[in-house]
PALO-441885 format. One record per atom (N, C-alpha, C, O): residue in three letters; x, y, z. Coordinates in steps of 0.2 Angstrom, whole numbers, plus 2048, in hexadecimal, padded with zeros to 3 digits. Each point is the difference from the previous one (the first is absolute). Example, Ala and Ser with C-alpha at 12.3 -4.5 7.8 and 13.67 -1.06 7.14 Angstrom:
+------+------+-------+-----+
! type ! east ! north !  up !
+------+------+-------+-----+
!  Ala !  842 !   7E4 ! 827 !
!  Ala !  7FC !   806 ! 800 !
!  Ala !  804 !   806 ! 800 !
!  Ala !  805 !   7FF ! 803 !
!  Ser !  7F9 !   806 ! 7F9 !
!  Ser !  804 !   806 ! 801 !
!  Ser !  7FC !   805 ! 803 !
!  Ser !  803 !   806 ! 801 !
+------+------+-------+-----+
! end
This chain:
+------+------+-------+-----+
! type ! east ! north !  up !
+------+------+-------+-----+
!  Met !  87A !   5B2 ! 172 !
!  Met !  800 !   803 ! 7FA !
!  Met !  801 !   805 ! 7FD !
!  Met !  7FA !   803 ! 800 !
!  Phe !  80B !   801 ! 7FD !
!  Phe !  7FF !   807 ! 7FF !
!  Phe !  7FD !   800 ! 7F9 !
!  Phe !  801 !   7FC ! 7FC !
!  Phe !  7FB !   80B ! 803 !
!  Phe !  7FE !   801 ! 7FA !
!  Phe !  7FD !   807 ! 7FF !
!  Phe !  7FF !   803 ! 805 !
!  Gly !  801 !   800 ! 7F6 !
!  Gly !  7FD !   807 ! 800 !
!  Gly !  806 !   805 ! 7FF !
!  Gly !  806 !   7FE ! 800 !
!  Arg !  7F7 !   808 ! 7FE !
!  Arg !  805 !   806 ! 800 !
!  Arg !  7FD !   806 ! 804 !
!  Arg !  7FA !   801 ! 800 !
!  Tyr !  80B !   803 ! 802 !
!  Tyr !  7FF !   805 ! 805 !
!  Tyr !  804 !   806 ! 7FF !
!  Tyr !  806 !   7FF ! 800 !
!  Asp !  7F9 !   807 ! 7FF !
!  Asp !  804 !   804 ! 800 !
!  Asp !  800 !   806 ! 804 !
!  Asp !  7FA !   802 ! 801 !
!  Tyr !  80C !   801 ! 802 !
!  Tyr !  802 !   803 ! 805 !
!  Tyr !  805 !   806 ! 7FE !
!  Tyr !  802 !   801 ! 7FA !
!  Thr !  7FF !   802 ! 80B !
!  Thr !  805 !   806 ! 7FF !
!  Thr !  805 !   7FF ! 806 !
!  Thr !  7FD !   7FF ! 806 !
!  Ile !  809 !   800 ! 7F9 !
!  Ile !  806 !   800 ! 805 !
!  Ile !  800 !   807 ! 803 !
!  Ile !  801 !   805 ! 7FD !
!  Asp !  800 !   7FB ! 809 !
!  Asp !  802 !   807 ! 804 !
!  Asp !  808 !   801 ! 800 !
!  Asp !  805 !   7FC ! 7FF !
!  Ala !  7FC !   80A ! 803 !
!  Ala !  807 !   801 ! 801 !
!  Ala !  804 !   7FD ! 803 !
!  Ala !  805 !   7FE ! 7FE !
!  Lys !  7F9 !   7FF ! 807 !
!  Lys !  803 !   7FC ! 805 !
!  Lys !  801 !   7F9 ! 7FD !
!  Lys !  803 !   7FC ! 803 !
!  Gly !  7FA !   803 ! 7F8 !
!  Gly !  800 !   7F8 ! 7FD !
!  Gly !  7FB !   7FB ! 802 !
!  Gly !  801 !   7FA ! 800 !
!  Arg !  7F9 !   80A ! 804 !
!  Arg !  7FC !   7FB ! 803 !
!  Arg !  7FB !   7FF ! 7FA !
!  Arg !  7FE !   805 ! 7FC !
!  Leu !  7FF !   7F6 ! 803 !
!  Leu !  7FC !   7FE ! 7FC !
!  Leu !  7FA !   7FB ! 801 !
!  Leu !  802 !   7FB ! 802 !
!  Asn !  7F7 !   807 ! 7FC !
!  Asn !  7FA !   7FD ! 804 !
!  Asn !  802 !   7F9 ! 7FC !
!  Asn !  802 !   7FF ! 7FA !
!  Phe !  7FB !   7FC ! 80B !
!  Phe !  7FF !   7F9 ! 7FC !
!  Phe !  7FA !   7FE ! 801 !
!  Phe !  7FD !   801 ! 806 !
!  Pro !  801 !   7FB ! 7F5 !
!  Pro !  7F9 !   7FF ! 800 !
!  Pro !  7FF !   7FB ! 806 !
!  Pro !  804 !   7FC ! 802 !
!  Ala !  7F5 !   805 ! 801 !
!  Ala !  7FF !   7FD ! 807 !
!  Ala !  7FE !   7F8 ! 7FE !
!  Ala !  800 !   7FC ! 805 !
!  Lys !  7FE !   802 ! 7F5 !
!  Lys !  800 !   7F9 ! 7FE !
!  Lys !  806 !   7FB ! 800 !
!  Lys !  801 !   7FA ! 801 !
!  Phe !  804 !   80A ! 7FD !
!  Phe !  807 !   7FE ! 7FF !
!  Phe !  803 !   801 ! 808 !
!  Phe !  804 !   7FC ! 802 !
!  Arg !  7F9 !   809 ! 801 !
!  Arg !  803 !   800 ! 807 !
!  Arg !  7FF !   7FA ! 804 !
!  Arg !  803 !   7FD ! 804 !
!  Asp !  7F6 !   800 ! 7FA !
!  Asp !  7FE !   7FB ! 806 !
!  Asp !  804 !   7FA ! 7FD !
!  Asp !  801 !   7FB ! 804 !
!  Ala !  800 !   803 ! 7F5 !
!  Ala !  804 !   7FB ! 7FE !
!  Ala !  806 !   7FF ! 802 !
!  Ala !  803 !   7FB ! 802 !
!  Met !  800 !   80B ! 7FE !
!  Met !  809 !   801 ! 801 !
!  Met !  800 !   7FE ! 809 !
!  Met !  805 !   7FD ! 801 !
!  Gly !  7F8 !   805 ! 803 !
!  Gly !  801 !   7FF ! 806 !
!  Gly !  802 !   806 ! 803 !
!  Gly !  800 !   806 ! 7FC !
!  Glu !  803 !   7FA ! 80C !
!  Glu !  802 !   806 ! 803 !
!  Glu !  806 !   803 ! 7FB !
!  Glu !  800 !   806 ! 800 !
!  Ser !  804 !   7F7 ! 7FE !
!  Ser !  805 !   803 ! 7FD !
!  Ser !  802 !   7FB ! 7F9 !
!  Ser !  7FE !   7FA ! 7FF !
!  Phe !  806 !   808 ! 7FD !
!  Phe !  801 !   7FD ! 7F9 !
!  Phe !  807 !   802 ! 7FE !
!  Phe !  803 !   803 ! 804 !
!  Val !  7FF !   7FC ! 7F6 !
!  Val !  806 !   801 ! 7FC !
!  Val !  7FF !   803 ! 7FA !
!  Val !  7FC !   7FE ! 7FC !
!  Val !  807 !   807 ! 803 !
!  Val !  801 !   804 ! 7F9 !
!  Val !  806 !   800 ! 7FE !
!  Val !  805 !   803 ! 804 !
!  Leu !  7FC !   7FA ! 7F6 !
!  Leu !  808 !   800 ! 7FD !
!  Leu !  7FE !   802 ! 7F9 !
!  Leu !  7FA !   801 ! 7FE !
!  Glu !  80D !   801 ! 7FE !
!  Glu !  801 !   801 ! 7FA !
!  Glu !  7FE !   7FA ! 7FC !
!  Glu !  7FF !   7FA ! 802 !
!  Trp !  7FF !   807 ! 7F7 !
!  Trp !  7FE !   7FA ! 7FC !
!  Trp !  802 !   803 ! 7F9 !
!  Trp !  803 !   805 ! 7FF !
!  Val !  7FA !   7F7 ! 7FD !
!  Val !  803 !   801 ! 7F8 !
!  Val !  7FB !   807 ! 7FE !
!  Val !  7FB !   802 ! 803 !
!  Asp !  808 !   802 ! 7F7 !
!  Asp !  7FB !   804 ! 7FD !
!  Asp !  7FF !   807 ! 805 !
!  Asp !  7FA !   802 ! 801 !
!  Ser !  80A !   7FF ! 801 !
!  Ser !  7FF !   805 ! 807 !
!  Ser !  7FA !   801 ! 803 !
!  Ser !  7FE !   805 ! 800 !
!  Cys !  800 !   7F5 ! 802 !
!  Cys !  7FB !   7FF ! 805 !
!  Cys !  800 !   7FD ! 807 !
!  Cys !  804 !   7FB ! 800 !
!  Leu !  7F9 !   806 ! 805 !
!  Leu !  802 !   7FD ! 807 !
!  Leu !  7FA !   7FA ! 801 !
!  Leu !  7FA !   800 ! 7FE !
!  Phe !  809 !   7FC ! 804 !
!  Phe !  7FB !   7FA ! 802 !
!  Phe !  7FF !   800 ! 808 !
!  Phe !  805 !   802 ! 804 !
!  Ala !  7F5 !   7FD ! 7FF !
!  Ala !  7FF !   801 ! 806 !
!  Ala !  7FD !   7F9 ! 802 !
!  Ala !  7FB !   7FD ! 7FD !
!  Leu !  808 !   7FF ! 808 !
!  Leu !  7FF !   7F9 ! 801 !
!  Leu !  7FE !   7FE ! 807 !
!  Leu !  804 !   802 ! 805 !
!  Pro !  7F8 !   7FB ! 7FC !
!  Pro !  7FF !   7FD ! 807 !
!  Pro !  804 !   7FC ! 802 !
!  Pro !  802 !   7FC ! 7FC !
!  Met !  801 !   803 ! 80A !
!  Met !  805 !   7FE ! 804 !
!  Met !  800 !   7F9 ! 7FD !
!  Met !  805 !   7FE ! 7FC !
!  Glu !  7F6 !   7FD ! 805 !
!  Glu !  801 !   7FA ! 7FE !
!  Glu !  802 !   7FF ! 7F8 !
!  Glu !  804 !   7FC ! 7FF !
!  Glu !  7FA !   809 ! 7FD !
!  Glu !  802 !   800 ! 7F8 !
!  Glu !  808 !   801 ! 800 !
!  Glu !  803 !   7FE ! 7FB !
!  Val !  7FF !   806 ! 809 !
!  Val !  807 !   803 ! 800 !
!  Val !  804 !   7FA ! 803 !
!  Val !  806 !   7FF ! 7FD !
!  Glu !  7F8 !   7FC ! 807 !
!  Glu !  803 !   7FA ! 802 !
!  Glu !  800 !   7FA ! 7FC !
!  Glu !  803 !   7FC ! 800 !
!  Arg !  7F8 !   805 ! 7FB !
!  Arg !  7FF !   7FA ! 7FB !
!  Arg !  805 !   802 ! 7FA !
!  Arg !  803 !   7FC ! 7FC !
!  Leu !  7FE !   80B ! 803 !
!  Leu !  806 !   803 ! 7FB !
!  Leu !  806 !   7FD ! 804 !
!  Leu !  803 !   7FC ! 7FD !
!  Ala !  7FE !   806 ! 808 !
!  Ala !  807 !   7FE ! 803 !
!  Ala !  801 !   7F8 ! 7FF !
!  Ala !  805 !   7FE ! 7FF !
!  Asp !  7F5 !   7FE ! 803 !
!  Asp !  802 !   7F9 ! 800 !
!  Asp !  802 !   7FD ! 7F9 !
!  Asp !  803 !   7FB ! 7FF !
!  Lys !  7F8 !   809 ! 7FB !
!  Lys !  802 !   7FF ! 7F9 !
!  Lys !  807 !   801 ! 7FF !
!  Lys !  803 !   7FB ! 7FF !
!  Leu !  7FF !   80B ! 803 !
!  Leu !  807 !   802 ! 7FD !
!  Leu !  804 !   7FA ! 803 !
!  Leu !  804 !   7FD ! 7FC !
!  Glu !  7FD !   802 ! 80A !
!  Glu !  802 !   7FB ! 804 !
!  Glu !  801 !   7F9 ! 7FD !
!  Glu !  806 !   7FD ! 800 !
!  Ser !  7F5 !   800 ! 7FD !
!  Ser !  7FE !   7FB ! 7FF !
!  Ser !  803 !   7FD ! 7F7 !
!  Ser !  802 !   7FB ! 7FE !
!  Asp !  7FC !   80C ! 7FF !
!  Asp !  802 !   800 ! 7F9 !
!  Asp !  806 !   7FD ! 7FE !
!  Asp !  805 !   801 ! 804 !
!  Glu !  7FC !   7FE ! 7F7 !
!  Glu !  808 !   7FE ! 7FC !
!  Glu !  801 !   805 ! 7FD !
!  Glu !  803 !   7FE ! 7FB !
!  Leu !  7FC !   809 ! 806 !
!  Leu !  801 !   805 ! 7FC !
!  Leu !  808 !   802 ! 801 !
!  Leu !  802 !   800 ! 805 !
!  Met !  802 !   800 ! 7F7 !
!  Met !  807 !   802 ! 800 !
!  Met !  801 !   807 ! 803 !
!  Met !  804 !   801 ! 804 !
!  Asp !  7F8 !   802 ! 7FB !
!  Asp !  800 !   807 ! 803 !
!  Asp !  7FB !   802 ! 806 !
!  Asp !  7FE !   806 ! 801 !
!  Ser !  800 !   7F5 ! 802 !
!  Ser !  7FB !   800 ! 805 !
!  Ser !  802 !   805 ! 805 !
!  Ser !  7FC !   804 ! 802 !
!  Trp !  80A !   7FB ! 800 !
!  Trp !  804 !   805 ! 806 !
!  Trp !  7FF !   807 ! 7FD !
!  Trp !  7FD !   804 ! 804 !
!  Ala !  805 !   7FF ! 7F7 !
!  Ala !  800 !   805 ! 7FD !
!  Ala !  7F9 !   803 ! 7FF !
!  Ala !  7FF !   806 ! 801 !
!  Ile !  7FB !   7F6 ! 7FF !
!  Ile !  7FA !   802 ! 7FE !
!  Ile !  7FE !   802 ! 807 !
!  Ile !  7FD !   806 ! 801 !
!  Ser !  803 !   7F5 ! 804 !
!  Ser !  7FF !   801 ! 806 !
!  Ser !  802 !   806 ! 803 !
!  Ser !  7FC !   803 ! 803 !
!  Gly !  80B !   7FF ! 7FD !
!  Gly !  802 !   805 ! 803 !
!  Gly !  7FD !   807 ! 7FC !
!  Gly !  7FE !   804 ! 803 !
!  Asp !  803 !   7FC ! 7F6 !
!  Asp !  7FB !   805 ! 7FC !
!  Asp !  7FA !   803 ! 802 !
!  Asp !  7FF !   806 ! 801 !
!  Leu !  7FD !   7F4 ! 800 !
!  Leu !  7F9 !   801 ! 804 !
!  Leu !  7FF !   803 ! 806 !
!  Leu !  7FC !   805 ! 801 !
!  Phe !  808 !   7F5 ! 804 !
!  Phe !  7FE !   803 ! 807 !
!  Phe !  804 !   806 ! 803 !
!  Phe !  7FE !   803 ! 805 !
!  Ser !  808 !   7FF ! 7F6 !
!  Ser !  803 !   806 ! 803 !
!  Ser !  7FB !   807 ! 7FF !
!  Ser !  801 !   805 ! 803 !
!  Thr !  7FB !   7FA ! 7F9 !
!  Thr !  7FA !   806 ! 7FE !
!  Thr !  7FB !   7FF ! 804 !
!  Thr !  7FC !   805 ! 800 !
!  Ala !  804 !   7F5 ! 803 !
!  Ala !  7F7 !   800 ! 805 !
!  Ala !  801 !   804 ! 806 !
!  Ala !  805 !   801 ! 803 !
!  Cys !  7F6 !   801 ! 7FE !
!  Cys !  7FE !   804 ! 806 !
!  Cys !  7F9 !   7FD ! 804 !
!  Cys !  7FB !   7FF ! 7FD !
!  Glu !  805 !   7FF ! 808 !
!  Glu !  7FA !   7FF ! 804 !
!  Glu !  7FD !   807 ! 801 !
!  Glu !  802 !   805 ! 803 !
!  Val !  7F7 !   7FA ! 7FB !
!  Val !  7FC !   806 ! 802 !
!  Val !  7F9 !   7FE ! 805 !
!  Val !  7FD !   7FB ! 7FF !
!  Ala !  800 !   80A ! 805 !
!  Ala !  7FA !   7FF ! 803 !
!  Ala !  7FC !   806 ! 7FF !
!  Ala !  802 !   805 ! 800 !
!  Pro !  7F8 !   7F9 ! 7FE !
!  Pro !  7FB !   807 ! 7FF !
!  Pro !  7FF !   803 ! 806 !
!  Pro !  7FE !   7FD ! 805 !
!  Asp !  802 !   80A ! 7FB !
!  Asp !  7FE !   804 ! 806 !
!  Asp !  7F8 !   801 ! 800 !
!  Asp !  7FC !   7FE ! 7FC !
!  Lys !  802 !   805 ! 80A !
!  Lys !  7F8 !   7FF ! 802 !
!  Lys !  7FC !   804 ! 7F9 !
!  Lys !  7FA !   800 ! 800 !
!  Gln !  80A !   802 ! 7FB !
!  Gln !  7FC !   803 ! 7FB !
!  Gln !  800 !   7FC ! 7F9 !
!  Gln !  7FF !   802 ! 7FA !
!  Gly !  806 !   7F7 ! 809 !
!  Gly !  800 !   7FD ! 7F9 !
!  Gly !  806 !   800 ! 7FC !
!  Gly !  800 !   7FD ! 7FA !
!  Arg !  804 !   808 ! 809 !
!  Arg !  805 !   802 ! 7FA !
!  Arg !  807 !   7FC ! 801 !
!  Arg !  801 !   7FE ! 806 !
!  Ile !  802 !   801 ! 7F6 !
!  Ile !  807 !   7FE ! 801 !
!  Ile !  806 !   804 ! 7FE !
!  Ile !  7FF !   804 ! 7FC !
!  Leu !  806 !   7FC ! 808 !
!  Leu !  806 !   805 ! 7FE !
!  Leu !  804 !   7FC ! 7FB !
!  Leu !  803 !   7FB ! 802 !
!  Leu !  800 !   807 ! 7F8 !
!  Leu !  803 !   7FE ! 7FC !
!  Leu !  807 !   803 ! 800 !
!  Leu !  800 !   806 ! 7FF !
!  Pro !  806 !   7F7 ! 802 !
!  Pro !  806 !   803 ! 800 !
!  Pro !  802 !   803 ! 7FA !
!  Pro !  7FE !   7FD ! 7FA !
!  Ala !  806 !   807 ! 807 !
!  Ala !  802 !   806 ! 7F8 !
!  Ala !  802 !   7FB ! 7FC !
!  Ala !  7FD !   800 ! 7FB !
!  Glu !  808 !   7FC ! 806 !
!  Glu !  803 !   7FB ! 7FB !
!  Glu !  7FB !   7FC ! 7FC !
!  Glu !  800 !   800 ! 7F9 !
!  Leu !  7FB !   7FD ! 80B !
!  Leu !  7F9 !   7FD ! 7FD !
!  Leu !  7FC !   806 ! 7FB !
!  Leu !  7FF !   7FF ! 7FA !
!  Arg !  800 !   806 ! 808 !
!  Arg !  7FE !   805 ! 7FC !
!  Arg !  803 !   802 ! 7FB !
!  Arg !  7FC !   801 ! 7FB !
!  Ala !  80A !   800 ! 805 !
!  Ala !  804 !   802 ! 7FA !
!  Ala !  801 !   7FA ! 7FB !
!  Ala !  800 !   802 ! 7FA !
!  Tyr !  800 !   7F8 ! 809 !
!  Tyr !  801 !   7FA ! 7FA !
!  Tyr !  7F9 !   7FF ! 7FD !
!  Tyr !  801 !   7FD ! 7FB !
!  Ala !  7FA !   805 ! 807 !
!  Ala !  7F9 !   800 ! 7FD !
!  Ala !  7FD !   806 ! 7FC !
!  Ala !  7FB !   800 ! 7FD !
!  Gly !  80A !   806 ! 805 !
!  Gly !  7FD !   806 ! 7FD !
!  Gly !  7FA !   803 ! 804 !
!  Gly !  7FB !   803 ! 7FD !
!  Leu !  804 !   7FB ! 809 !
!  Leu !  7FB !   801 ! 803 !
!  Leu !  800 !   808 ! 803 !
!  Leu !  805 !   802 ! 804 !
!  Glu !  7F8 !   803 ! 7F9 !
!  Glu !  800 !   806 ! 801 !
!  Glu !  7FA !   804 ! 802 !
!  Glu !  801 !   804 ! 804 !
!  Lys !  7F9 !   7F9 ! 7F9 !
!  Lys !  7FA !   804 ! 802 !
!  Lys !  7FA !   7FA ! 7FF !
!  Lys !  7FC !   7FE ! 805 !
!  Asp !  803 !   800 ! 7F5 !
!  Asp !  7FA !   7FD ! 7FE !
!  Asp !  802 !   7F9 ! 800 !
!  Asp !  805 !   7FF ! 7FD !
!  Val !  7F8 !   7FB ! 807 !
!  Val !  803 !   7FA ! 802 !
!  Val !  7F9 !   7FB ! 7FE !
!  Val !  7FB !   803 ! 801 !
!  Thr !  806 !   7F7 ! 7FC !
!  Thr !  7FC !   7FA ! 7FF !
!  Thr !  801 !   7FB ! 804 !
!  Thr !  806 !   7FE ! 801 !
!  Ile !  7F6 !   7FF ! 801 !
!  Ile !  802 !   7FA ! 804 !
!  Ile !  7FB !   7FA ! 7FD !
!  Ile !  7FA !   802 ! 800 !
!  Ile !  808 !   7FA ! 7FE !
!  Ile !  7FC !   7FA ! 7FC !
!  Ile !  801 !   7FA ! 804 !
!  Ile !  805 !   7FE ! 802 !
!  Gly !  7F5 !   7FE ! 7FF !
!  Gly !  801 !   7F9 ! 803 !
!  Gly !  802 !   7FB ! 7FA !
!  Gly !  7FF !   800 ! 7FA !
!  Asn !  806 !   7FB ! 808 !
!  Asn !  802 !   7FC ! 7FB !
!  Asn !  800 !   7FA ! 804 !
!  Asn !  805 !   7FF ! 804 !
!  Arg !  7F7 !   7FC ! 7FC !
!  Arg !  7FF !   7FA ! 803 !
!  Arg !  802 !   7FF ! 808 !
!  Arg !  7FC !   7FF ! 804 !
!  Asn !  80B !   801 ! 7FD !
!  Asn !  802 !   7FF ! 806 !
!  Asn !  804 !   806 ! 803 !
!  Asn !  803 !   800 ! 805 !
!  His !  7FD !   805 ! 7F8 !
!  His !  804 !   806 ! 801 !
!  His !  7FC !   807 ! 7FE !
!  His !  7FB !   7FF ! 7FD !
!  Ala !  807 !   806 ! 804 !
!  Ala !  7FD !   805 ! 7FE !
!  Ala !  808 !   805 ! 7FB !
!  Ala !  805 !   7FE ! 802 !
!  Glu !  7F9 !   807 ! 7FA !
!  Glu !  806 !   802 ! 7FD !
!  Glu !  7FE !   807 ! 801 !
!  Glu !  7FA !   802 ! 801 !
!  Ile !  80C !   802 ! 7FF !
!  Ile !  7FE !   807 ! 802 !
!  Ile !  804 !   804 ! 7F9 !
!  Ile !  806 !   7FE ! 7FF !
!  Trp !  7F7 !   806 ! 7FD !
!  Trp !  801 !   803 ! 7FB !
!  Trp !  801 !   807 ! 7FF !
!  Trp !  7FA !   803 ! 802 !
!  Ala !  80A !   801 ! 7FB !
!  Ala !  7FF !   808 ! 7FF !
!  Ala !  7FA !   7FE ! 7FA !
!  Ala !  800 !   7FD ! 7FB !
!  Thr !  7FB !   808 ! 807 !
!  Thr !  7FB !   7FE ! 7FB !
!  Thr !  801 !   801 ! 7F9 !
!  Thr !  7FC !   7FD ! 7FC !
!  Glu !  808 !   807 ! 802 !
!  Glu !  802 !   803 ! 7F9 !
!  Glu !  803 !   7F9 ! 7FD !
!  Glu !  7FF !   7FF ! 7FB !
!  Val !  805 !   7FE ! 80A !
!  Val !  803 !   7FA ! 7FD !
!  Val !  7FB !   7FA ! 800 !
!  Val !  801 !   7FB ! 7FC !
!  Trp !  7FB !   805 ! 807 !
!  Trp !  7FB !   7FA ! 800 !
!  Trp !  7FB !   802 ! 7FA !
!  Trp !  7FF !   7FB ! 7FD !
!  Asn !  7FF !   80B ! 801 !
!  Asn !  7FC !   801 ! 7FC !
!  Asn !  803 !   800 ! 7F8 !
!  Asn !  7FC !   7FF ! 7FB !
!  Ala !  80B !   801 ! 806 !
!  Ala !  803 !   800 ! 7F9 !
!  Ala !  800 !   7F9 ! 7FF !
!  Ala !  7FE !   7FD ! 7FA !
!  Arg !  803 !   7FE ! 80C !
!  Arg !  802 !   7FA ! 7FF !
!  Arg !  7FA !   7FC ! 7FE !
!  Arg !  800 !   7FB ! 7FC !
!  Arg !  7F9 !   807 ! 807 !
!  Arg !  7FA !   7FD ! 7FC !
!  Arg !  800 !   804 ! 7F9 !
!  Arg !  7FE !   7FC ! 7FB !
!  Ala !  802 !   809 ! 803 !
!  Ala !  7FF !   803 ! 7F9 !
!  Ala !  804 !   7FC ! 7FB !
!  Ala !  7FE !   7FF ! 7FA !
!  Ala !  808 !   7FF ! 809 !
!  Ala !  806 !   7FC ! 7FB !
!  Ala !  7FC !   7F9 ! 7FD !
!  Ala !  802 !   7FD ! 7FB !
!  Val !  7FA !   801 ! 809 !
!  Val !  7FC !   7F9 ! 7FE !
!  Val !  7FA !   802 ! 7FC !
!  Val !  7FC !   804 ! 803 !
!  Thr !  802 !   7FA ! 7F7 !
!  Thr !  7FC !   802 ! 7FC !
!  Thr !  7FA !   7FA ! 803 !
!  Thr !  801 !   7FB ! 802 !
!  Asn !  7F8 !   807 ! 7FC !
!  Asn !  7FB !   7FC ! 801 !
!  Asn !  801 !   7F9 ! 7FC !
!  Asn !  7FE !   7FA ! 802 !
!  Asp !  805 !   806 ! 7FA !
!  Asp !  800 !   7F9 ! 7FC !
!  Asp !  805 !   7FC ! 804 !
!  Asp !  7FE !   7FA ! 800 !
!  Gln !  808 !   808 ! 803 !
!  Gln !  806 !   7FE ! 804 !
!  Gln !  7FD !   7FD ! 806 !
!  Gln !  801 !   7FA ! 802 !
!  Arg !  7F9 !   80A ! 801 !
!  Arg !  7FD !   7FD ! 807 !
!  Arg !  7FE !   7FB ! 7FE !
!  Arg !  801 !   7FA ! 802 !
!  Ala !  7FA !   807 ! 7F9 !
!  Ala !  7FA !   7FA ! 7FF !
!  Ala !  803 !   7FA ! 7FE !
!  Ala !  7FF !   7FB ! 803 !
!  Glu !  808 !   805 ! 7F8 !
!  Glu !  804 !   7F9 ! 800 !
!  Glu !  803 !   7FE ! 805 !
!  Glu !  802 !   7FA ! 801 !
!  Arg !  800 !   80B ! 804 !
!  Arg !  802 !   7FC ! 806 !
!  Arg !  7FB !   7FE ! 806 !
!  Arg !  802 !   7FC ! 804 !
!  Leu !  7F9 !   806 ! 7FC !
!  Leu !  7F9 !   7FE ! 803 !
!  Leu !  7FE !   7FA ! 7FD !
!  Leu !  7FE !   7FC ! 803 !
!  Arg !  802 !   803 ! 7F6 !
!  Arg !  7FE !   7FA ! 7FD !
!  Arg !  804 !   7F9 ! 802 !
!  Arg !  7FD !   7FA ! 7FF !
!  Lys !  80A !   807 ! 802 !
!  Lys !  805 !   7FB ! 802 !
!  Lys !  7FD !   7FD ! 807 !
!  Lys !  802 !   7FB ! 802 !
!  Leu !  7FB !   809 ! 801 !
!  Leu !  7FC !   7FD ! 805 !
!  Leu !  7FC !   7FB ! 801 !
!  Leu !  7FF !   7FC ! 805 !
!  His !  7FE !   805 ! 7F5 !
!  His !  7FA !   7F9 ! 7FE !
!  His !  7FB !   800 ! 806 !
!  His !  7FF !   7FB ! 804 !
!  Leu !  7FF !   80B ! 7FC !
!  Leu !  7F9 !   7FF ! 806 !
!  Leu !  7FA !   800 ! 7FC !
!  Leu !  7FB !   7FF ! 803 !
+------+------+-------+-----+
! end
């Protein structure tokens, strides 16, 4: 399971430190792809396979288009000896990754955000809204 927040800086070559706890859970290599709201998803291979199976089995009218859209942006990455992953220019541009990067855990995957975008997204939700969402969990 992935949880927590980690802040890093991406270097000029597009290399990004990836949290050690996340590397352990991801395995030797994993997939990074475009998602919504200008964020990137990082998924272990087994989650990529589950996603592909779901798209294949769903009765979605446009599952072929969704699948093509998702997997055409996918990139397999493997951390180097320093724990960095190399993100292609296209993925960096999509997510607006220029310098400060925030990586968050979200259950079965990690999300990679431009820190400014992540902070704005968090600030847009008031404490009352957050409390209401949490109350719906009935914990």
